[in-house]
Every structure is written in structure tokens, then in C-alpha cells.
N, C-alpha and C positions, 0 to 999 in steps of 0.2 A: 737676292737682296730686294728686301720690301719695299713698299712704295715710302716716302718721305713727307711729315705733316708740312701742311703749308708752311710752317715757322721754319722746318728745318730744309728745305727744297733750297738746291743751290741753284736753280732753273724751273722757271715757272710759266707755262701758257694758260692767259686766263682770258677764257673766252673770247679767244681769236679764230677773227676768219678776215679769211684773203680773198677779195674779188679782182679781175683785173681788166672787165668790162661792166660794173656796175650794176652789173645782172646774178651772174652766175657762181656761186659760191667752190672756189676750190679747195678750200680750207673752211669748215663749216664747225663753229664752234667748239674749237678746242679747249679742252683743261687739261692740261699735263707737269707732272711735278716729279724732277730727276733729282736725285741726291748726288751729293759731292761724292764725287769716287768714282760716283757709278757708270758702266758702260753702259749705255741705251741706245737700240738699233731702232731706226724705223724703219720698217721693214711694208713692201705691197708694190703692186704691179704699176706700171708706169701709168702717171694720169693720176694718181689716187692721192694727191697731194705732200708726201714725203719729202721731195725735194724744196718745196715752196716751204714748209715750215722751218727747214733747214735754211734756206736763205732770209727766210725774215728773224731767224736767231742770230747768222752772221750779220745782217744790214744792208745785205744787197736787195734785198725786198723788205717793202713795207707794210705793215698789219691794217687792214682795213678796219679794223674792229678789236679790241681788246687790247692785251699787257700782256707785254715779253718783260719779265724780270730777269735779273739775273747779277747772282748772291746779294740778295736784298734791295737790288738797285733796279728803277723803271728802265729801259735802255733803249723803247720805243724811237727816240731822238737823238739816243747817240750815235756819233758815228761810225760806220763798219772799224776804222783804226783805233779808234776809241774805246773798244771793247775787252780788249785782253782775249782774242779769242785766236789759237793755229787752225789753219787750215790746211788737210788735203785734199784737192781735186784728181780725178779720173786720170783727166790729161798729163799730171805732176806740176806743170807749169815752173817749170825752173827755168832760169835765163841761162839760155843756150852761149853766150857769149862771158860767163863768169867759169870759174872750176866749181867744183863741188863746197870747198872750206869757204871761195866767197858766197855762194848762194847760200849759205850758212848764216855766214856773218853777217847777211845784208838787214835781216830781220833786226837785229840788232843794234849796226850803225844807224838805221834810223831811230835808236830810241836812244841814241847817243851815251851809252854805254864806254868805257875805257878800254882801250887796244890790247891790256892784257887781259882783260875780263873775259870779252869776245874773243882772242885766241883759246881761255883755258873750256868756254861753252862752248866752242867751235869741235875740239879735240873730245869733250865728253859727250857729246850728242853724236860724233858719228863712232864714236865707240861704242855707243850704246847700241847702235844698228852695224855692228860688225863692219864697220869700214875706215876702218881707222885710217888703213895707209892709201886711201881714195882723196882726198883731201885737194890735191892736185888735177886732179882728172876734171876733164869738161862733162857734162850730159853724154852730149854724144860718143862719148866711150865707156859709156856705162849700158850695161842691158837693162831689159826694162824692168826687172826686181830689182838692181841696185840704184836705178832711178826711182821705182817707188820709193825704198827705206830712206834716201838722201829730202825726197817730200817728208815724209814722218818725222827725220830729223829735224828739218827745217821750221815745222808746223814744232817742235818742241823745245827747239834751243831756246826761245826767250820766256821758258818757264810760263805758260800761259796758266788764266786760272779755266781754260775750258775749249777741248781740241775736236775740231767739226770734220767730218769728212765724209766728203761726196762719192759714191761707188771708187774708192780707191784701187780697188783690184780689179774693175772690169775691162781693163786693156790689157789682163795678165793671161795667159794660158792655165790651164787647170792644174795643173801640177805647183807652179810658181803660185799658183795665187791661193792652194790652201797652205803651202810653207808659210806665207804671209801674214794669213789668219793667224796662225800661231803665233807669231813672231811680234804682231801689234796685239794679239794680248799678251803675252808675255809682257811688253813695254809696260804696258798699262799697270798691270798686276805688280811690276816692280816702282813705276813714278808716283802711283793713285790718282792720275790726274783724271780730270772727269772726259768721258767720251761720249759726244752723239754722232751716230755712225748710221747712213742711209746706205740702202741696196735694195734690189730686189732679189735678189740671191735669196731663199732660207736655209740653205746649208751653212752661208756663212753666218747669216742671223745665229745660228743655234750653236754655231762654234763658237761665237766671240761674246755675247753677250750676259748682262746680267739681268735686265731684263728686253721682252723685243714688246715694241708696238707696231701691231698689225692696220695697217692701213687700207682704207678702200671707198672709192667716192667722198673724201675730201674727211671720214671719219675716221677714229680708232676704234675697230670692231672688237680688239683684247688685247689687253697691257697685263704682261703677267711672262715667268721666266721662261726659258725655253723648254723646258720639262713639262709644265703647270701647261705653255700652250701645245706642245704636244701629242700628251698624255689628256687633257682636257679642255680640247676647243669647245667653245661657248657657241658658234652658230658654226653655218653651213660651212661659210664663206673661209672661215679661220681653218677648219678641219680641214678642208682642199688645197689651201693656200700653203700648208706648213705640213709637209712630206709626201710621203704616198698614199694615197687614201684611197678605198672601197667608198663607193654609193648605191646604195640601195633606195627604191622610193616608193612610198605604202600610203596605208590611211591606219590612226590611231585607232585600235579599238573598245582599248580598255588600259584603265591607269590604274595602279595599286603602289601607292608612297611613293618609293623611289624608281620603280619600274613601269616596263607599259608593254603591251603587246599591241604586234603593229601585222597589218595584216599587206602583206607584200604582191608583186608580183604571181598572179598563178592561182593566187589565193592560200599559198604558207604563211603561216604564222610564225614571227621572230618577237621574241622577247630581248629588248633591251634597255638602257638607261634612260629614263627621263630627264630630259635636258634643256629644250627650249620648246617641247610642246604644252598644250594648257588641258586640253580635254578630248574623248573621244569624237573622232570624226577629222580632228585635224589631219592634213597631209603632213609628212614629215619626211628629211633625208637622213637616213641613217649612215653613220659616219663608222666605217670598220678598217682598222690597219691590216696590212697585211701580213703579218710579222706575228699578230695574233690567232690569228687561223692554224687551227691543228688540221692533218689530213690522218684519214682515218681515226678517228677519237673511239675510244672503248664507248659504247653505247650505256647511254645513261650518266656520263662523266661531264656534259655540257646540255645545258638549255638548248643552243641551235645546233641541231645536223641535218645537214644538206644533204643532196646529189649533186654532184660535178661533173663534170664533163671538161677533160685535161682539152684542150686545144695548143698551149704552146710550151716548149721547155727552152730557158736560158739558163746555162752554167756561169754561174758570177762567180767562183774561190768560195766563198764563204757561205754561200746559199743557191737555190734554183731555185730561179725566179719564174713561177707558176702561174700561167694566164690560164681559165678556166670559164667555163658557162656555169651560171650558178643562178636559180630562178630568173633566167630568159635576159641575163645580163652576158655579155659575151667576152666582155673586158675588167672580169672579178679576177686580183693578181694576188696570190698567195705567196709567202716568201717561206720556202721551204729548207729547214739549217741543213747544211753542207754537213754533219756530225756524222761519229761514227757508225750510229744507225739510222741515217737518213731515209725517208721512205724512198722506196724507187717508184718512176713512174712514167707513165706510158701517152707519148700522144694519142688521143682517141680513148683509152679508157675510161670509164664513171669510177668515180670511185666517191665516200664519204668525208664529208669536210664539217668541221664545229668549231664553235666559240662562246667562248660565257656570256651571258645578260652584260656584264661591269665592260666588257671591253666593246658594245657597239651603243652608240652616243645617240638617241633619237633627239635629232636637231629642226631647225627650221624648212622649210621645203623650201629649195632652190631648182 
């Protein structure tokens, strides 16, 4: 999904800043447009500003500077309950003394809907999360995954303009978390509701999102589709935060159009894609994904071929996670596919490994 124009944006952050002490900015001059029906994830480490942005959008925090606009209407001074926003939290926030059906009916009763309409909407919402027969149970009688489904259903039952989710799957175990990722993704696709989702889990963001805003130090480092973020990170922070990544450090010696020659440790030369370097002499961090590296490549088939010593082999079913020492780096990882013709490797042996220049990105030095 492409970025909407300002006129078409459903949610807008315009020059938004947030400070709690009047000196240090937690969010620094945020400009972000979100399309109607989009699933946008705010991703980043703890303290990066992503949750603060969500809380300002919900109305639980006030922007220090700038405007937040929802459906063409400034909402800075609109109370949270008047914003027509559904919320899902990590701790579910279900009322323990109410049944599941009563929990779902509550936001409809607050809006003074007719009893028949409430009954119909509660049934529809429970069926949507496949809990149609659980309406009479209390939250304590449900598993964690079932409680989270109820929380999602309650956020959607009054058909809000926007749904905000703050680390909603953080309390679930790995298998259940992955299952819920797909369920929320499918619900979003079927309803077309706009979702803004906050997480620090990059695999979760990649699975569910149309676009991802990667936050660090109160600033969006990159805003792009999951594929673009993984395949074409624009700086070293994004490359390291999204997926597994090998880093090599060096100095740019020569730039030729879209490529550059980098002198790495020990004087070896690496040919890389010029992304975030400007001139010869620049220090750079090279980014290289483990699955882009070939063990024992045919000579002359790749611009970069170097010797690597195998340090560790871990069998992971579809691939062998192979840690090697390469150009002085002992934590260099290669994912060797476990296919019919997979490479046989032994710990301690030295093998040539190679990669194409296009798969190695010369980024800012960190």
C-alpha cells in the first residue's frame, strides 16, 4: 500500500512533538499519513516513541506541539471517548465480573443502542472471532488466546473508524501469538477497518502490516512495506532491527555510479551497493542478509568471494544456521538451505563463501 496524499489520509500526524519534562522530546517532529483501511505498524525498541504516538492518537496523552487529524478533523482537543476509536491492550482489559457477551455489549450500551441491535452486534462479533458459543463465560474461564480474541471483538463491536492495538499479543506464547497474528490479519482484511498497531516484535510487524514505521529515538527511521524494509533498508539501524543481518565495517575507497568499493578488515575489498554513503573516505557499515550468501560458489560467478572458517552448525529443519569467521568477524551467519543438494559442512573447515554486490548494502557507520 502506497502512502496516501495529505488530502486522502485518514489519520495525520502533522509536526507532532511530545515532551514529558519540557526539555527532552520523546517524539520529535513526527509527520505521518495513514490511509483509510490500512494496517500500519509502529515498530521499534523500548523508549523509541511508538507507544507515545499511539497514546496521543487515542487521546490518553496530549501532543506538546503539532496536530493530529482523524478523518479530516483535528482531534487534539477531542476527549478519548468521543474519537470513535477501538483499543486493544496487552493485558486485555476485560471486566472480570462480566460475561464475554456483557463485555462486548458494554461499549454498545454506553452508546445507548437498542437492545435488539446490541444482541445482533455481539453475536456477529463473537462469530467473527470464532467464539460464538462462549458468550456466557467469564474471562477467567477462558484461555489467554480466547481472552485476546474477546478483546479484539470488543474493540470492533461498535464498528469504530479506527482500531489501535498496543502490544496485544505480548502475553501469549510463541505458537498462539503466531496464530493470533494471522487471525487479526484476516479480520482486518475482511472488515477493511483502519488499524494502527504497536509492537517491538519485527516478525509480527512483517507478518501483519501493509506498511511499517520503524521508530528509534523519537524519529521514524524508515516507513515502507514489509518487503521494502527487509530487502532495502535505508540505514544501518533499520537493517539491524528488521530480520537477521550480518554487519561488516569498512572504509569507502571508490564510488562508481550505484556501486562502491569498500576496504574491510585486513585490507580485503568488498563490492557493495551504494545506499547511505557519499564519498571516498566515508566509514560504512555493510549490511548482508544470511540467506543471500552462497557456500562454495563457482569462481567468477560473484563479485565477492572470501574464505570463511566454520565455527558452528545448528540444524533448523529447512536450513542449517552456519556461523563462520569471515574477514575477522566471528559472528557471521549464513543460512544454508536444507534442500536435496545442500552443502555438507564440518565445524573447523575453511570454505569459500560469496555474495553479489546488489545483496550487500553500504550504509551509515554505526
